[in-house]
Z-matrix of the N, CA and C atoms (Angstrom, degrees):
N
C 1 1.436
C 2 1.534 1 107.47
N 3 1.323 2 116.34 1 139.22
C 4 1.453 3 121.97 2 175.39
C 5 1.526 4 107.57 3 -88.18
N 6 1.330 5 116.48 4 123.41
C 7 1.462 6 121.54 5 -179.00
C 8 1.516 7 108.30 6 -121.69
N 9 1.320 8 115.94 7 128.44
C 10 1.458 9 122.36 8 177.11
C 11 1.514 10 109.08 9 -114.85
N 12 1.310 11 115.66 10 135.33
C 13 1.466 12 121.66 11 -179.83
C 14 1.524 13 108.66 12 -142.12
N 15 1.310 14 115.78 13 152.94
C 16 1.458 15 121.50 14 176.65
C 17 1.523 16 108.79 15 -92.95
N 18 1.330 17 115.88 16 129.31
C 19 1.460 18 120.76 17 178.09
C 20 1.525 19 109.11 18 -70.55
N 21 1.335 20 117.76 19 127.16
C 22 1.460 21 119.89 20 -179.13
C 23 1.530 22 113.12 21 -69.74
N 24 1.326 23 117.92 22 -17.75
C 25 1.456 24 121.23 23 -179.36
C 26 1.523 25 112.66 24 -87.98
N 27 1.342 26 116.47 25 -39.73
C 28 1.465 27 120.34 26 -173.80
C 29 1.520 28 113.64 27 -109.34
N 30 1.328 29 117.00 28 -19.72
C 31 1.457 30 120.81 29 -175.00
C 32 1.518 31 113.12 30 78.49
N 33 1.338 32 116.64 31 2.96
C 34 1.466 33 121.60 32 -179.41
C 35 1.530 34 110.14 33 -76.67
N 36 1.323 35 115.38 34 143.11
C 37 1.455 36 121.16 35 174.44
C 38 1.522 37 108.03 36 -85.63
N 39 1.317 38 116.72 37 120.04
C 40 1.464 39 122.47 38 179.61
C 41 1.515 40 109.44 39 -115.55
N 42 1.316 41 115.44 40 148.95
C 43 1.459 42 121.50 41 -178.20
C 44 1.521 43 109.36 42 -130.17
N 45 1.320 44 115.52 43 136.64
C 46 1.466 45 121.86 44 175.64
C 47 1.529 46 108.56 45 -133.76
N 48 1.322 47 115.62 46 145.45
C 49 1.461 48 120.42 47 170.56
C 50 1.521 49 106.54 48 -94.00
N 51 1.342 50 115.11 49 119.36
C 52 1.461 51 121.12 50 -174.25
C 53 1.524 52 108.83 51 -126.93
N 54 1.327 53 116.08 52 136.68
C 55 1.466 54 122.61 53 -179.72
C 56 1.527 55 109.23 54 -79.08
N 57 1.328 56 115.05 55 81.31
C 58 1.460 57 121.61 56 -178.00
C 59 1.526 58 107.98 57 -140.30
N 60 1.321 59 116.28 58 150.45
C 61 1.465 60 120.46 59 -178.97
C 62 1.528 61 110.73 60 -103.73
N 63 1.318 62 115.21 61 162.83
C 64 1.467 63 120.21 62 174.46
C 65 1.525 64 110.61 63 -58.90
N 66 1.329 65 116.67 64 -37.79
C 67 1.460 66 121.02 65 -179.38
C 68 1.529 67 110.89 66 -63.73
N 69 1.324 68 116.97 67 -40.72
C 70 1.461 69 120.25 68 178.59
C 71 1.534 70 110.71 69 -64.67
N 72 1.316 71 116.32 70 -43.42
C 73 1.471 72 120.52 71 178.57
C 74 1.526 73 109.85 72 -61.20
N 75 1.315 74 117.23 73 -44.67
C 76 1.465 75 120.52 74 -179.18
C 77 1.533 76 111.36 75 -65.57
N 78 1.327 77 117.73 76 -39.22
C 79 1.466 78 120.23 77 177.56
C 80 1.524 79 110.12 78 -59.63
N 81 1.324 80 116.46 79 -44.00
C 82 1.462 81 120.61 80 178.84
C 83 1.527 82 111.27 81 -65.28
N 84 1.316 83 116.49 82 -45.95
C 85 1.471 84 120.22 83 179.51
C 86 1.525 85 112.13 84 -63.14
N 87 1.325 86 116.20 85 -26.63
C 88 1.468 87 120.29 86 179.21
C 89 1.523 88 112.94 87 -88.87
N 90 1.336 89 117.22 88 9.53
C 91 1.454 90 119.91 89 171.57
C 92 1.512 91 117.68 90 114.21
N 93 1.319 92 117.65 91 -8.71
C 94 1.464 93 118.83 92 179.09
C 95 1.530 94 108.53 93 -71.32
N 96 1.314 95 116.90 94 142.82
C 97 1.462 96 119.92 95 175.67
C 98 1.517 97 109.19 96 -60.45
N 99 1.330 98 116.11 97 138.95
C 100 1.464 99 120.06 98 -175.31
C 101 1.527 100 111.99 99 -60.47
N 102 1.338 101 117.37 100 -32.89
C 103 1.463 102 120.17 101 178.35
C 104 1.526 103 111.20 102 -64.72
N 105 1.327 104 116.73 103 -32.31
C 106 1.461 105 120.75 104 178.59
C 107 1.523 106 110.95 105 -81.44
N 108 1.314 107 117.07 106 -38.86
C 109 1.462 108 121.02 107 -177.97
C 110 1.523 109 111.79 108 -71.37
N 111 1.346 110 116.43 109 -31.74
C 112 1.463 111 120.88 110 -174.55
C 113 1.528 112 110.99 111 -133.95
N 114 1.332 113 118.17 112 60.77
C 115 1.461 114 120.41 113 -175.97
C 116 1.530 115 113.60 114 -66.34
N 117 1.307 116 117.24 115 -18.74
C 118 1.460 117 122.02 116 -178.90
C 119 1.527 118 113.10 117 -78.66
N 120 1.338 119 117.90 118 -11.00
C 121 1.454 120 120.68 119 -176.59
C 122 1.522 121 111.78 120 -91.60
N 123 1.329 122 114.78 121 155.50
C 124 1.459 123 119.96 122 174.84
C 125 1.527 124 109.25 123 -77.00
N 126 1.309 125 115.87 124 164.42
C 127 1.467 126 120.66 125 176.64
C 128 1.530 127 110.20 126 -59.91
N 129 1.335 128 117.48 127 -38.35
C 130 1.466 129 121.10 128 178.66
C 131 1.528 130 111.58 129 -62.81
N 132 1.328 131 116.90 130 -41.61
C 133 1.463 132 120.20 131 179.40
C 134 1.524 133 110.93 132 -66.77
N 135 1.320 134 116.77 133 -42.23
C 136 1.466 135 119.67 134 178.63
C 137 1.526 136 110.90 135 -64.62
N 138 1.322 137 117.11 136 -41.15
C 139 1.471 138 120.95 137 177.94
C 140 1.523 139 110.64 138 -60.38
N 141 1.320 140 116.82 139 -42.69
C 142 1.459 141 120.51 140 179.04
C 143 1.524 142 111.09 141 -61.75
N 144 1.321 143 116.99 142 -43.62
C 145 1.466 144 120.37 143 179.37
C 146 1.528 145 110.25 144 -62.57
N 147 1.335 146 117.22 145 -43.87
C 148 1.466 147 120.79 146 -176.32
C 149 1.521 148 113.04 147 -72.41
N 150 1.332 149 116.93 148 -41.70
C 151 1.467 150 119.36 149 -168.68
C 152 1.519 151 115.64 150 -121.19
N 153 1.326 152 117.32 151 -19.63
C 154 1.457 153 120.17 152 -174.77
C 155 1.515 154 113.22 153 85.69
N 156 1.327 155 117.26 154 4.93
C 157 1.463 156 120.92 155 -179.89
C 158 1.529 157 108.97 156 -86.65
N 159 1.329 158 115.62 157 123.25
C 160 1.461 159 121.10 158 179.15
C 161 1.525 160 110.12 159 -80.19
N 162 1.330 161 117.22 160 160.04
C 163 1.472 162 119.27 161 176.51
C 164 1.534 163 111.43 162 -57.09
N 165 1.323 164 117.65 163 -39.46
C 166 1.467 165 120.92 164 178.53
C 167 1.527 166 110.89 165 -60.75
N 168 1.320 167 116.86 166 -48.07
C 169 1.460 168 120.22 167 -177.85
C 170 1.529 169 110.28 168 -66.20
N 171 1.322 170 117.55 169 -37.94
C 172 1.462 171 120.64 170 177.72
C 173 1.529 172 109.75 171 -59.27
N 174 1.339 173 116.22 172 -45.63
C 175 1.466 174 120.53 173 178.68
C 176 1.525 175 111.08 174 -62.34
N 177 1.322 176 117.19 175 -38.86
C 178 1.465 177 121.26 176 178.76
C 179 1.530 178 111.51 177 -65.40
N 180 1.316 179 117.12 178 -40.42
C 181 1.458 180 121.49 179 -176.57
C 182 1.531 181 112.44 180 -75.02
N 183 1.329 182 116.58 181 -26.04
C 184 1.459 183 121.50 182 -178.67
C 185 1.533 184 108.84 183 -117.42
N 186 1.302 185 115.71 184 48.05
C 187 1.470 186 119.77 185 -176.82
C 188 1.530 187 110.59 186 -73.25
N 189 1.305 188 114.93 187 159.14
C 190 1.472 189 120.82 188 179.08
C 191 1.521 190 112.07 189 -65.50
N 192 1.325 191 117.93 190 -21.15
C 193 1.460 192 121.25 191 179.09
C 194 1.520 193 111.83 192 -58.87
N 195 1.315 194 117.63 193 -31.84
C 196 1.453 195 121.32 194 -179.20
C 197 1.522 196 112.07 195 -70.34
N 198 1.319 197 116.46 196 -19.98
C 199 1.461 198 120.57 197 -174.99
C 200 1.528 199 112.10 198 -98.96
N 201 1.308 200 117.43 199 2.60
C 202 1.477 201 120.04 200 -178.57
C 203 1.498 202 111.13 201 -94.49
């Protein structure tokens, strides 16, 4: 499924192709924990669905520079 989300940090529209079904999306939207509704997805894919944050942006926001 092609999923597009707006990044909350940049406002950019990002799109990912994710192996998820309509039924899984509906289960999550109806209150099931995303890990239970979509156990086949990676943490990065689930994060993108929930928040619109891409793996690249996550790495940028939590860079090692902040910890030095």
